[in-house]
N, C-alpha and C positions, 0 to 999 in steps of 0.2 A: 467917739473916746477919742483923746488924745495922744499920741505916741510920742510928742517931743520932751516928755517929763519923766522922772524917775518911777512914780507911784506907778507910770503904766506898765513898768516891769516888773511887779512884784510876784512873788511865789506866792501860792495859795499855803495858808499857816500849816496845812496837814501834809504837805508836799516833802517830801525828803527826796534829795537827789542820786541815792543809791537804790531807789525802790520806784517800782511802779504806782504812780497816782491810784489808779481803776483796781488794781487786783494786790497789791501791796507784794509783791514777787520780784528778787533780784532777778532782774536782768544783764544780758551782756551789752544791749545796748538800748538806750532810752535815750527817747526824743524829747526836747522840748516843744509844748504846745500850749493852746491857751485854752482852759474853758471858759464854755460859753458863758454859763451861769457864774456871775460874778467875773470875768473877764481877766481872773488869775492864771498866771503861766502854773502847768504843771509837767511833771516827768512821765511817760507813757513806756510801755513797752511795745513793739509793731503790731503784735496780735491783741492788743487791748484798744490800739489806734485804730486798726479797722474792725473790729467790733461794734465801735462806738462813735463811729465817722458825725455822725446827728451832736456829739454833746463837744467836740473841740474844732478848734480853727489852729491851722499852721500857721506860725508866728514868723512872718518875714520882715518884720518892721526895724527889726535891729541894726544897727548897723554891723558887716564882717569886720573882724581884727584884720590887723595888717592893709598897709596898700593895695591899690592893684597890681598883680603881677602880669609880666609879659612873657611866655616863655620864649619869644624869637629874639629878645635881646641881649 
C-alpha cells in the first residue's frame, strides 16, 4: 500500500465522523484507525477498538499538523 497519495486516506463509505463504525453509537472520544478489510479509515470508540484489535490497524502514516514544537525555546 502506498501512503504518499490521497487515495490512501479515504474513509469507508459507511463511516460517520460522529459515531463508531463498529457499534454505531455516539462516543465522547473516537479514534481514526485503518480497517484491515479494504484498508480504509474509520472512526472507532475505544471499547470497539479493544474488542476488535484483529480487524483494525492504528494509522500513524499521516503527517502531524503544525510544525515541531520546542518547549525549551
